[in-house]
Each structure stands twice: as structure tokens, then as C-alpha cells.
N, C-alpha and C positions, 0 to 999 in steps of 0.2 A: 641160505647163501649158496649161490651156485659156484661152479668151478672157476669161472672167470673172476668173480669177486675175490675168491680166496687167493688166486694167483696174483692179482693186483695188490692185495694187501701184503703178501710176502715180498713182492717186488719192491713196494714202498719201504718196507722194513729193511730189506737188503740195501737199497739205495741210501737210506739214512745212516745205517751202520757203516757203509763203505766211506761215506763222506767224513765221518768222525775218524775212521782209521787213517784215511789219507792225511788229514791234518796232523794227527798224532805222530804218524810216521815221518812226515816232513819236519816237524819241529824237533823230534828226537834225533833225526839224522843231522839236522843243522846244529843242534846243541853239542852232540858228541863229536861231530866233525870239526866244529869250530874250536872246541876245547882241545882236541888233539892237535890241530894246527897251531893254536896259540902256544901250547906247551913245547912243540917242536921248534917254533920260530921265535918265541919270546915276544909275542905281540899282544899279550893279554890286555884288554878284553876285545880288541878290535876285530879279529877274525871270527870270534864267537858271535859278536853282534852282526857282522856282515853275513855270516853263514845263516844265522837265524832269519834275517830279513830276506835273503835269497830263497831259502827253503819255504818261508811263509808265502812269498810271492808265487813260487812254483805250486804250492798247495792250493792257493786260491785260484790259479789258472786251471789246475786240474779239476777242481770242484766246478768251476764255470763250464768246462767242457762236458763233464758228466751231466750237469743239469741241462745244458743245451740239448744233449742227446736224448735225455728223458723227456723233455718238453716236445721235441720233434716226434718221438714215438707216440706220445699222448695225442698230439694233433693229428697224426696219421690214423690213429685208432678212431678218433672222433669223426674223421672224414668217412671212414668205412661205415660208421653207424649212421 
């Protein structure tokens, strides 16, 4: 295994773990933010649901952006070879 193979393996592992972290952070932020707002405004469970959906959408958009960037880098690397 050469150095480039090792780097690409670690890069793939980093990308995979970052995608999971992005989704977990978005959902946790939406959950706790929604619960907080519901408790302050007395709108249970509507702001919780809305914030979860909003944060889930933001997480999916961020994952799409990261994957587009990764695909672009792979295509550029393939063109070089």
C-alpha cells in the first residue's frame, strides 16, 4: 500500500464520520432548540417538530454540499491520471 492509497482511505473515513456528525449535530440542535422554544412559548410540540424538520433539511443540504465537493475532487484527480 503506497502513501496515496493510505491518504485516500483516511480521507474516506474522515468524510464518512463527518457526515454522521453533521446529521447528529443538526438533529440534536433542532431537538434541544425546539424544546427550549416550546417551553418558553407554550407551543408544545409544534416548535420542536418545526425545528427538527428545519435542522434535518439543513443537515441534508450540508451533506449534499460535502458530497459534491468530494465528487469534484475525485473527478479532478481522475483527470490528472
